[in-house]
N, C-alpha and C positions, 0 to 999 in steps of 0.2 A: 723293561717293556712297560710295566705299570707306570713308571715315572713319565715315560713318553706319552702314554695314553692320557695321564692326568694333565700334562702340559697341553696336549692337543685339545682336551675338553675345555680347559680354561681359555684357550685362545678362541675356540668356537663360541663359548659363552660371551666373551668380550665383544665379538662381532655381532652377536644377536641382541645384546642389551643396549638400548638407546642411551646416548650420553646424558648425564644428569641435567645438563643445561637445556637440553631439548624439551625436558618436561617442565621447565620453569616458564611462567608467564612472561618473564623479562626476555626470554629468548625467542618468543613468537614474534613475527612469522619467520619460517625457514625457507619459504618459496612464495610464488605468486599467490595473491588472495583474489578469490572470485566473489563477486556480489551478484546473486541471482535475483533478477527483477521479474515479477509476474506480469508486467505490462510492457508495451512497446515504447519506442523512443518518443519523447514529448510528454509523457505522463508525469504526474507530480513526483512519484518515486524515482523515476528515471532521471528527472531533472536534478533533484537534490543529490542523488548518488554520483552523478557526473560532476557536480560541484565539489563534492567532498573527496573524490578519488585522487586528484593530484595532491591534495594536502596529506592524505593518508599514505600515499606512495612515498612522498618525501620523508615522512616520519618513520615508516616501517622499512624503507630501503629495499622494497620489492614491488613489482608492478601490482596495481589494484585494478582488476579487469571487471567491467560492468557487462553482464550478460543479460539480454532481454529474452525472456521465455514466456510470452503471453499465451493465453488460451486455456481451455479446459477448466474454467472457473478457478484459475490459479493453480490447478493441479499439475500442470506441465512444469511450472517453476518449482513447486514444492517437491515433486518427484525427483527433479534434477538435484535439488538440494539434499534431500534425505538419502538418495541412492549414493551420493558422493561419500557420505559418512566420513567427512574430512573437516577438521577444524580450520582449514584454510578456504573452505567454501561456505559462505554465509548467505542467508536469505535476507533480502532487503526489500520490504514492500509494505503494502497497506494491511493493517490488522483486519479491516473490514472484509478483506478478501477471504479470510479463512475462519473467522469466528462464527460465520453463518453456515459453514459446512455441515455441522451436525444436524441442521434443520433440512438439509437437501440431499445428503448422501448417506447411504447405509454402507457399513463395512469400509470405513475410511482407511486408506493405506498408511495412515500415520496417526500418531497420538500427539496432539499439540503440547501438552505438558511434558511429555517425554522426549519428543523429537525436535521441538522448536523452542530452544532455551533463550530467554531474553538477554540481549546484550546492551542495546542502547535505544532510547527514544530519540527520534530525529525531529519530526515536525507535525503540525496539524495542517493538512492541505485544505485550503478553502474549497468547499463544495459549491457548485454552481448549477443553476437551471437555465438552459438555453433553448430558445425557440427560433424558428426561421423568420427573418425579417419580411419575407414575402407572404407570410401566412395571413397577416391582418392584425391580430392582437399585439399590443405593445407592452403589456404588463402581465404578470402571472394571473391576476384576477380575471383579466380579459380572456386569457387563454382558457382558464377553467370554464368560463361562460361559453366560449366557442366549443369546447369539448362537450359540454352538456347539450349544446344545440346540434352536435354532430356525433351521436353515439355510434361507435364501431367504425368511424371513418378516419380516425387519427391513429398514429403509432408512436412508440416511445423506445428509448434505450437508456440503460443505466449500467453502472458497474455491478457485475455479479457479486453476491454476498450481502453484506449489511446495507449498503447503499440501495441496492435493488429492493430489499425487503422494506426499508423505510419509504422508498419512493412509491412502491405499489400499495403499501399500507395506507399511505396518504391518499392515493387515487381511489382506493376502496372507500375510505371515510368520506371522500367528496362525491362518491357515487358516479365515478367516471368510467366509461367503457372505452378503453384505449388499448390497442394491440401492443404486445411486447415484441421487439425485434432484437434477437440475440446478436451480440458482436463478440468475435474472438478477442478483439482489441478495441477497447472503448475509444481510443484516440481516433479511430477511423469513423466514428459516429459524427464528430463535429463537422466535417465537410458535407456529410449527408444532410445534416440540419441546414447548413448554409445553402444547399442546392434545393431544399424543400422536399427531399425524399423522406425525411424524418421529421415528425411534428414537434418533438420535445426530447431533450436529453438531460440527464443528471450525471455529473461526473466531477472530477477536480476541475478547477477553473482553467488550469494551464492549457489543455488542448483546445479550449473554446476561444482563447484570447486571439489568435491570428484570424479566425473566421469572423469574430466580432469586430476586430479592427478593420477588416475588409468591408464591413457594413452588411454582411449577409446573415448574421446571427445576432439576436438580441439576448443579452444576459439579463434575465428578469428577476434574478435573486441569487445572492451569494450567502456564504456561511453566517456566523454569528456576529461578524463585524464587517464594515465596509473595507474595500481594498483600494489602494491608490492606483492599482493597475487599470481598472475600468470604473466608470461612473455607473454603479448599479446598486440598487437597494439591497439590504439584507433580506433573507427569506422571511424573517419576522416582520420587517417593515412592509414586505410585499403582502402580508396578511396570513401567512401560513407557517406559524412557528413549529408545528409538528414535523415539518419537513427538514428542520435544521439539524445538522449533525456535522461533525468534523471528520476528516479522513486522517487517522493516526498512522504515521509511518514509523516503522521500527526495524531494527536489525536483530537477527536471530542466529544462534549457533546450533550445531548438531547435538544429537544425543551424546551424553557423556562429557561434554565440554565443561571443564571445572569452573565453579563460580569465580575463583580467583582470577582465572584467565579471562572470563567474560567481563568481570569488573575492570580489568586492565585494558582490554580492547575497547570496552565502552568508554572508559576515561579518555582514551586516545581520540575516539570519535567526538566526544563532547568537547574536548579541547580544540579540535579542528573546526567544529561548528561554531565556536565562539569568536572566530576571526571576523572582524567587522565586514569584510567583503562578502563572506558567506551569508551572514545575516542580512546584509543589504540585498543580495541576489535572491535569497529565499523570499523576502518580502515582495520583491518586484515580480516574482513568479507566483504570487498568492499562496505562499506557504508560510505558516506562522512558526518560527523557530521554537522548539520545545525540547532541546537537547537535555538528556538525563541518562542515568545508568539503568542497569537491568531491573532493579527493584521498582523504580518509578515507572518503567515500561509495563511491568506486570500489573501494577495498580491501575494504570490507565486502561489496560485491556479489560480488567474487571469492571470498570465504569462503563465502558462501551458495551460489554456483554449485558449489563443491566438495561440499557436503552434498547438493545436489540431484542430482548425478551418481550418488551412492550410491543414492538412492531410485529413480532411473531404471533402474539396473542390476537392482534387485530386481524391478521391474515389466517388465523386458525391453524398455525403450524406448531408442531411439536418436534423436539429433537428425536432423530431416528435412532440415536445410539447414545 
């Protein structure tokens, strides 16, 4: 009897213990991989994720599914990612979306250092300022003069988080009285600029390109270097260097995901990103390739946090937690 119980216990233990190879980074993934994006289709992060997913699917042998979860200051996507608690569900998005959260939210439902572990740095999305072609001004300096002459009559939109803080910090320094229009998905702001319902927007260049090419939106400034996609001055050339910042795109794993696994997944992403066609397509969509592993992503986040702190001081903001 005891022998039978012992045998049964061993068989049960065998079924409960995961096979050793399942714990090895080399054996990952075992099933579909989900990439959760905090923005809608057409955003910089969405564009690069959809470029990389076929390459990664071929390498990993399992479908790589891009899921758009815009809204809630990126909280919708972050909650979907953290609640999954699964190393096959990764967060793929703009660092600027969440490093500003401590300035705006009390009792955050996540801890970035614990729940969002760096895997890979992807790109620096070119940021752009767009204004309606129908408004009158043709340059950023002309728009600033127009805003000063029309206090309280203009409105603006920007990506929640770091971009919004830098944008509104800049307007405060310039003494501009411009209303803020919140958007669940910043991609939807570009058509509104084109139709003149919105006076100015700051976002990644990608969603502004088709509206600008249609002649309805003027890109009056782009990030820290010109892009071949559109003939537009840099923000510094436009006369406002304080407004310049890049949109860092990264991939993150969940709490408890081992560093060796994150390094291996990151290496696969970096390898996929080095394909000439990926680099070419990123450049054409105004994203500067910056592929690197988890340690480099963490260093880049620290650099962005320093710039954000300066904008927070201008706006008189302190971290709430």
